[in-house]
C-alpha positions in Angstrom: -22.8 26.9 -9.5 -21.2 25.2 -6.5 -23.6 22.3 -7.0 -22.6 22.1 -10.7 -18.9 22.0 -9.8 -19.6 19.3 -7.2 -21.4 17.2 -9.7 -18.6 17.6 -12.2 -16.1 16.4 -9.7 -18.2 13.3 -8.9 -18.6 12.5 -12.6 -14.9 13.0 -13.1 -13.9 10.5 -10.5 -16.8 8.1 -10.8 -14.7 5.5 -12.8 -12.5 5.0 -9.7 -15.3 3.0 -8.1 -14.2 0.1 -10.3 -11.2 -1.8 -8.9 -8.2 -1.1 -11.1 -5.9 -4.0 -12.1 -2.3 -4.3 -10.9 0.4 -4.4 -13.6 2.4 -7.6 -14.1 6.1 -6.9 -13.9 6.9 -9.9 -16.0 4.9 -9.0 -19.1 3.9 -5.4 -18.3 0.4 -6.4 -19.4 -2.7 -6.0 -17.2 -3.3 -8.9 -14.7 -6.7 -9.8 -13.4 -5.4 -9.0 -9.9 -7.0 -5.8 -8.6 -5.8 -3.7 -5.7 -8.4 -5.1 -3.3 -7.3 -8.6 -4.3 -3.7 -7.7 -3.6 -4.4 -6.2 -0.2 -6.3 -9.3 0.9 -3.6 -11.6 -0.3 -1.1 -10.6 2.3 -2.1 -9.9 5.9 1.0 -7.8 6.4 2.7 -5.7 3.8 6.3 -4.9 4.5 7.1 -1.2 4.2 10.8 -0.9 3.3 13.3 1.9 2.7 16.2 0.7 0.5 19.4 2.8 0.6 21.4 0.5 -1.6 19.6 -0.9 -4.7 22.0 -3.9 -4.7 20.1 -5.2 -1.7 16.7 -5.0 -3.4 16.6 -8.3 -5.1 17.9 -10.4 -2.1 15.4 -8.6 0.1 12.5 -9.5 -2.2 13.6 -13.1 -2.3 14.0 -13.3 1.4 10.4 -12.0 1.8 9.1 -14.5 -0.7 10.9 -17.3 1.1 8.9 -16.3 4.2 5.5 -16.4 2.4 5.2 -12.6 1.8 4.4 -11.8 -1.8 3.9 -8.0 -1.7 6.2 -5.2 -0.7 6.0 -1.4 -0.5 9.3 0.3 -1.4 9.2 3.9 -0.1 10.4 6.7 -2.4 12.6 8.1 0.3 16.0 7.4 -1.0 17.9 8.1 -4.3 18.1 4.4 -4.7 14.4 3.7 -4.5 13.5 3.8 -8.2 16.5 1.6 -9.2 15.5 -0.8 -6.4 12.0 -1.0 -7.9 13.5 -1.6 -11.4 15.6 -4.5 -10.1 12.9 -6.2 -8.2 10.5 -5.8 -11.1 13.0 -7.3 -13.5 14.5 -10.1 -11.4 11.7 -11.1 -9.0 8.5 -10.8 -11.2 6.5 -12.9 -8.7 6.8 -10.2 -6.1 3.8 -7.8 -6.2 5.7 -4.5 -6.0 4.4 -1.2 -4.7 5.9 2.2 -4.4 5.2 4.3 -1.2 5.6 7.9 -0.3 4.0 9.0 -3.5 3.5 12.7 -2.9 2.8 14.0 -6.4 1.6 12.6 -9.8 5.1 12.6 -11.1 6.3 10.4 -8.3 3.6 7.8 -9.2 4.4 8.0 -12.9 8.1 7.5 -12.3 7.4 4.5 -10.0 5.0 2.9 -12.4 7.5 3.4 -15.2 10.2 1.7 -13.1 7.9 -1.3 -12.5 5.7 -0.6 -9.5 2.3 -2.4 -9.8 0.6 -0.2 -7.2 1.2 3.1 -5.5 0.8 4.3 -1.9 0.5 7.8 -0.7 0.6 9.1 3.0 -2.4 11.4 2.2 -4.6 12.4 -0.7 -4.5 15.8 -2.4 -6.6 17.1 -5.2 -3.7 16.7 -7.7 -3.2 13.1 -6.7 -6.9 12.3 -6.9 -7.2 13.9 -10.4 -4.2 12.1 -11.7 -4.9 8.7 -10.1 -6.2 7.0 -13.3 -3.3 8.4 -15.3 -0.3 7.4 -13.2 0.0 3.9 -14.6 -0.8 1.9 -11.5 -3.7 1.9 -8.9 -3.4 4.2 -5.9 -3.9 3.4 -2.2 -4.3 6.9 -0.7 -3.7 7.7 2.9 -6.2 9.3 5.3 -6.1 10.1 9.0 -9.6 11.4 9.9 -13.2 10.7 9.2 -13.4 13.8 7.0 -10.5 12.7 4.9 -12.0 9.3 4.6 -15.3 10.8 3.4 -13.5 13.0 0.9 -11.6 10.0 -0.5 -14.9 8.1 -0.7 -16.5 10.9 -2.7 -13.6 10.7 -5.1 -14.3 7.0 -5.5 -11.6 5.4 -3.3 -12.9 2.6 -1.1 -9.6 1.1 -0.1 -7.5 3.4 2.0 -4.4 3.6 4.0 -4.9 4.8 7.6 -1.7 6.8 8.3 -0.1 7.3 10.7 -2.3 4.6 12.3 -1.3 4.6 15.9 -0.9 8.4 16.1 -4.3 9.0 14.4 -6.3 6.8 16.8 -5.4 3.3 15.8 -7.9 0.5 16.4 -10.4 2.7 18.2 -10.6 5.1 15.2 -11.1 2.2 12.8 -13.9 0.7 15.0 -15.6 4.1 15.0 -15.3 4.5 11.3 -16.9 1.1 10.5 -20.3 2.3 11.6 -20.9 5.4 9.4 -18.5 4.2 6.6 -19.1 0.5 6.4 -18.1 0.2 2.8 -14.5 1.5 3.3 -11.6 -0.9 3.9 -8.2 0.1 5.4 -4.6 -0.9 5.4 -3.4 0.8 8.6 0.3 1.7 8.6 2.5 3.6 11.0 3.6 2.6 14.5 2.3 -1.0 14.1 4.5 -3.9 15.2 4.3 -7.7 15.4 2.5 -7.5 18.8 -0.1 -4.9 17.7 -0.8 -6.3 14.2 -3.2 -9.1 15.2 -5.5 -6.6 16.9 -5.8 -4.5 13.7 -6.3 -7.6 11.5 -9.2 -8.7 13.7 -11.2 -5.6 12.7 -13.9 -6.1 10.0 -12.8 -3.0 8.0 -9.1 -3.9 7.9 -7.8 -6.0 5.0 -4.1 -5.9 5.9 -1.6 -3.8 7.8 1.6 -2.2 6.7 4.7 -2.4 8.8 8.5 -2.0 8.9 9.3 -4.6 11.5 9.6 -7.4 9.1 12.5 -5.8 7.2 14.0 -3.0 9.3 16.6 -0.6 7.9 19.2 -2.3 10.0 18.4 -5.8 8.8 18.4 -4.6 5.2 21.7 -2.7 5.6 23.2 -5.8 7.3 21.9 -8.2 4.6 20.3 -10.2 7.3 18.1 -12.2 5.0 17.6 -15.2 7.3 16.2 -12.9 10.0 13.9 -11.2 7.5 12.6 -14.5 6.2 11.8 -15.7 9.7 9.9 -12.5 10.4 8.1 -12.8 7.1 7.0 -16.3 8.1 5.5 -15.0 11.3 3.7 -12.2 9.5 2.3 -14.4 6.7 0.7 -16.7 9.3 -1.5 -13.9 10.6 -5.1 -13.8 9.4 -7.8 -11.2 9.3 -10.8 -11.6 11.6 -14.3 -10.3 12.3 -14.2 -8.1 15.4 
């Protein structure tokens, strides 16, 4: 019976082996861009917390001016969904993600607001089962080899390592590349401009997530020039083959 249940679960999630397309905010139709394509497009993905939705559009434009075309807006403030709506409506060229997705209803609300992809700090059974129904592709978080293996069984091959530095950082990712060579990661958590190049040099890292490009203070102070300059530095980084 246990074997039958296991087989059922594998069949249930098998469709997730195929890359899911990201939604276009401009037309709300499916683009040809998939989540893997998106992650490879930007070496650094800014992870931002927006307390005032009026700052969302200027923030997105400042990042684009610096060459960064993707952003993860965390669902940590009451203004987050409205911020996503405004960016989706006014800056359609920005590839827009929603982070801190803890439950299926979070993902559904974010996708309805205009998010083209979803990011979670971990992966629960409920999230895995609902992943294909939330309206946008999911980048789930893992912190251990066992969690990565579980995510892989459920069909996820692109994962967020979180919290990256606390979980083992570059050493952990190097160790995972041997037994799990097909997995690719976006490490996030504790990474700054100095540490990012070391992560991007790893063969199993496609991009890194970081808050140093657009800090809470810079956003609150509408320091768009500073954010654009940091975005320029981040967009110049490249992945390697270490």
